Steps between C-alpha positions, in 0.01 A plus 500: 500500500227361723140515377241688698341165594821392675520812718393458864171664602525843669487499880159575656433861593496580873153559646556874515522520121253231391354585156145631491264265329272635231183424694631689802597810304140616473467508882777759545400855588574765237835679539486834681496811277837663434563834669510800265880508510521154345221519242542233229708612200281584201555307180657788309733579792600135527577502129734796545672342798546172316642663186871419472746785471654569162874448474746688280539322168826341392689615191345327194801562275747755371475762227693450177413804286741789454867548426738350760710741707766423760453692823630514855301590809570633848443158655805326644502122522492352850664165569344294776666204667275219614457504877290317756495800733179670615405862554340533843227761516438683829213732585630826651304669777644836607368680810605788716586447865136560597378240245377757245558374142775672301355667192766748392656445157869415506505424873476125441824482303691692768363269771581180308852625419557576868354162597745324270795691651394458862398133497736359236602196706145422617390510134782265393653787297228460238461752217152649462287586197238743633220655294469802732160395630387162637718239327857394574688215332812304590687214334454216744313528828564733790600318821147530643154484346376810683750776570429802720748783541528851644678752277610849603558749222738787575446750225591865532311577178172342606322832527365420846528766768455313823847581625564860421170662405440821302258795481149378558554212739633699791875456452661611178825363361792638690272622779637623831401185685760229548522268197418133529829311522463276198632592157239306300123485483407136557195295413428145614330247274372146544564267208328165453609267220250217454565215260256504209616266222782315323560577132721262300762677288457221245165663406692764304690247291179303439319813382769569245435156355130583470407298809340762722398399852315664786834635625623655173375856537595514867853376428553759226357763734764411761795537264343825373495630860865398541582682177311816592655504845846480346415749222358745752823497697720523190274748321475723806879489534555588133244782509640645822853485358378681187313759704766579754775499238289738291466271198251692281446216252271317745286802590284731290340820627133501398418836656244562770735367769500152343787295362514179302732243655622229264513154652429151376231233518577128532281191530516128432280374217412143407539482120518243223880522519501433873525738791620848402586821679326800342692823563394842375571865564224681689453854621350590836381847593663646811466825690784744439688521831583827669320774694127439531418853388701453178300187422170684554604793279593260218197276554254788478699697241509820706792733566444603864380320818222760533335346193501141625157335530538336842204269447676349199827506691353291780387232253833502316710468817303240691704188585824639357811470715708797609815573695496794737793724579709542697443156663484319163219277629264327255120518528189426293270792417142453619368846416535875552412722793167684491669835574820655379824459693464837679154407630518122555520457879597202715563431867866496600588345834783677690636463849387782726807647672649288776178325604543240229129492415440518121286787377321505162514823301335579168748593230486522120703261289682799348596651835613164635745437218625860484519582873545163671707326234676804356421404140460782250178457296496710183156433352313225693305733729221573250451143380359179652728264690577143398320251729683171563308391810189296570133599456461594867862602559622724217871570466592815310807625316543827307497424130845638426659250739357206300656330199364206301724194518624341173345210307136529607244363255264760351150346494288786368394534136732663249396792284493465122820703477674279758392183318631637171825595669530152652455330162742740333776473761477132594463338158783279377572374152536120468882482507520735799241296690684175427825654628334622820336160565829316448663733754213456747530121482872514574463743789205317658724215625228235499768233549569644848141448621523201740138391467515497118821295522337261746215450250756395238423808289753661267428772242646525149662829401372513141165609354272213398468438126148468359356432156255766384290551189404823321141490375404669174303823562132479413389674181286812549236661280434873452224676304433434131626143549862614532755294689698645789860385515647482849869543570653422838153497657409846364300646209338826391204639307701715261302520175246255642143526621349342809314176429174625653504879532233681700330831429572766763184712500299695759812582698658790685824601671527599866822675600628491860845620389592865458799407282340296220405650165188293440429650158826362357452168680153451345625594153789251519276225641250534212783490244672197654168318539422541130833335412411199717145467368333661804252773409524765771230767478558852622425512874185670624708727720820540701417568864765691696508468877370795696809661655309573822463128582848385392622487861182333627481130597506269198136378530377860491714578195352197322143595596553855374634372167204264458259786562657678205471187284134441589390859447681570172470172306183414306495148644707245687842461337622158387864575575695756706871573460632619838822703507680483837786709631695203644576176318506297823330537839247761390239567770239550229550161333300283744198730545489563125504129411231429758277778371532384139498121537278443804255792501451600134629209289728715284819358347797721590870521428734699724816656355776722639695592186853631535643423156236436232621307196360235267601214731331664800181569303493143362528355850211719618289398202568129559348536848205709381423254220501201738283681757239595239464143378756488219795263459852607408640169375409132516685171484487345155392167657226695677348632177525160319406369768764233561612501864539134602210386722396860579349581159316167469251543783382810692782584742521781754835622636509648850775709660484533881705715733483658846667836565591597855573828673858620517736347759427642842132567415338200665151653525444577131263254327638272232350515151408183309458518123391241244523579129339276241521461124195580290379466141638146455693386296696818578761480777604867480190669641424513874283657767550520878313460829647634823420464873659608827586249773678480835849649517785266394257217417654323200221251426214659305188466714244646257521260205166346599264692732148353502234731642169317491429419136771733371876474481684829554845351437768598254483183291130529418557843346775357281297199390187701417703750298670219304159346425351825372809605300571157347176420321322367809747217548616382839871431531579129486857568607627744764870593511599679822818699546560585868761751613654585834493172692792309648560126475365453853163635377466278191272254677268780611472630143443145373249390763331820620504756219443242226210355702343846520528542125339159444219590742441825310460295181263252669295786644424614145440149364518186714570282195785715371842331528770707331861380494757699696869579460654689793837674467685710758743766375782612728728799448619522858776241481877507465582282197680676215635369170814616322667438166856393589753769409239722331423853623135487392192358666343177380287557187123546529314171477757306707342209686657253745314192628792284620798493738393770749128421478316292760597131511138383483251787466409670171675837455712701258676836478436744215662827396243623248627858496822671400685605815619853426597598855716296735466120492182340369283336764307205355145419603467164677180325391362213714224286347300375798209339315429418135177331393532646149816292447727741318826360371809669647569672166142623452481642851836676473396645163171624648679669792750654258221626270307654792805719568445661156134604536557788746305785341680781686835459327687372196729262689475151637459514878658287770181324617174401329274798426200386713716520813632845404145619441385365838779693670410819311129465578563450871738797515264732313183418690690526829553867412124555517522527878774624727514204736657701780168685518278191473458444871371855538261481207372145513245567770347784306514334158385151599635260239706270719542125490672248720792315345585151622345555841715802575424864564271676248669623183346780296388390156645665194257691279370278220575596141219666304302276266631691195867426573507180706576282196755741354878484526490803731829389660706542179 
């Protein structure tokens, strides 16, 4: 190598870029000031911008504890031949003839299918993988870089009425004017396919070897789109065959005009064993087909059309598709008429005698169909018409001529009864599920999909074998130092006392149920409590609801009951037992909880007893004991204390979740909850903070909310409570369990939510640097485990961290609970960040143990208790306010905040000081 001395000198700079000499620099004028829009970045902002993003950590090792168990899983091995081919990605731009963008769901697929048929030769007979929106993929390039086409859809079921009209737009179907001489309703579209990128197929094979590239995720996305496209066609075919051949095994009637339709889910997954195809049974809710009026009667649980609430009907019917008789034409419902069929008028154009000039006459929809069309209407006259037109051009049909078409997704929320029915009727034991999945794989005909074949993909027919381990259950402690022995993830308190029993004093009973004998209930509760070590005093009083207000709105009933309590008790009660008439969906529940927890700070337990026995009373007492500050049982390693890493230094455990409104309710605020452990070294005691935020927003935006010198965020409340309840010690370690996020949101949790938590810590003490471990728990996945040839579910404590886990990232599956119904669904834990440096065994043991500290029951639960508590807290506080009334009340009540720059969201009432650190959510 040449030395620097041997290198030639650099060429001289041209005059235009001569260097400025030091002595000349002082003669230069100062630079002009920056405009306000480009103010210099402040030091702290520059620090944030410069901070590198955190990346998901790699797996540090595998767990070894537990008894080995051989399992199989519903992943099917995918073989991939090496290929040098490329996926070509094209951007899809769909427009109408007048250049308006196409925004209707489902239209894109119809247009692309027609494009492929019409222009097959121009497109070199290429197969398409289309995501239904803006992306289209081919294997190899299309003949041209930019492709522009005109596509005409001829679809008699489009629901458009340009050709033959109907009541409301001047020319009803079958009108007396001459029909347009074309059998189909046509629509012209412009399609532009613009080249976007090339994606090497080799990226998939490289990823499976642990060599991920910039193209890996996109390549797997492409083959997933191919798979879903094929599955959609095959699944739709199988479901339609089942439906039209009246195969009841694939459909369950849930009541209320709703059916469960059994289908299947499939997706490609990159795993440690290579690429696999994950197939699982899934159930989709569909509308029960048939006459519209029958659906409404079932949906509203009424026995006559006269009792239908047409406001609710309008919401239930919107966007559903119908066929009208006798023409058998398909339309989409946009609403209902303002008047009933007898009174709803429209202008009908008729030719006036021999002159040929059209004349408009006003006629009712009822008279038109009866007199002009000769159709006998039996009951439609007194009810609104179905509107299938446009906002300014309504198109009406009498309701009895309309029938809902089959296989339409039901997007509204299910009632408690419907959900229970769905679970009951759609559950499958392990062997049955395995049989169904084997049959689905055979009937799906993946080997006939040309694009999968072109990718060199073939799919094995057998379930993938995995090696699992069964962890030993943690030992539990009851009162008087007694051990609790668990069996199959369950235990009981027979002949045992609670480890920290409370004293139920200064309490009363309020009775909103006319059926409950409260005297007997109180007697049995006192007796059962004594056996468990809980001293239950005689209540001050039993308050019966005033019969005159029983039919009043729920808030008034609650106010009336509280007036009784305030006037007849000597002082504020510490605890109120509330007896409700309905176990679920009681109108009184929300207002009652708000009154007790937010306004007065009174601990309360709601019950709706139907069959009172020792087990029922014990379950009620477990909740009461936890709410009043007691503990039912503790981990033995918690009392020692001997939890690895956690018991050595002050450690807080957080559970975070966001609950959203039901499907179809896009305007209801989401509820964010954070629960936190207290009284370290305990890991069984928690408290909760809850906030509202913008609808459907998954990221929690109120973890850190500085307001001047104060922080009004969720995390500060948790940290301050830990400090005060744990001997004035700040946590040196923070373990975060996050629920409800998908893999695509992991980076946001890791780099946005974790940053907010760190900022909340720094706001309290700039020098404070706790260590963090961040874990995401997922239940909404499709991986199941089975014991080959065995009819039972996998045993509680089963953990899998190999084979079907991620090839590089740190994750594992755990079945902590005993699956008593259907097939056990494991929880998938993803460790995104770990500064505490748990070993794989210690972390799996901790997660397993945290499934045994749930104070509401005597069973291990399927996910760690902090996450369950966060879900319960969000659900309970959400009941404080009926969100469908929030928009009407927010202006009068004040109390709104803006979430993430969006529209104002009304704040939830804050918990009263007396109960805010209690386990009110138990």
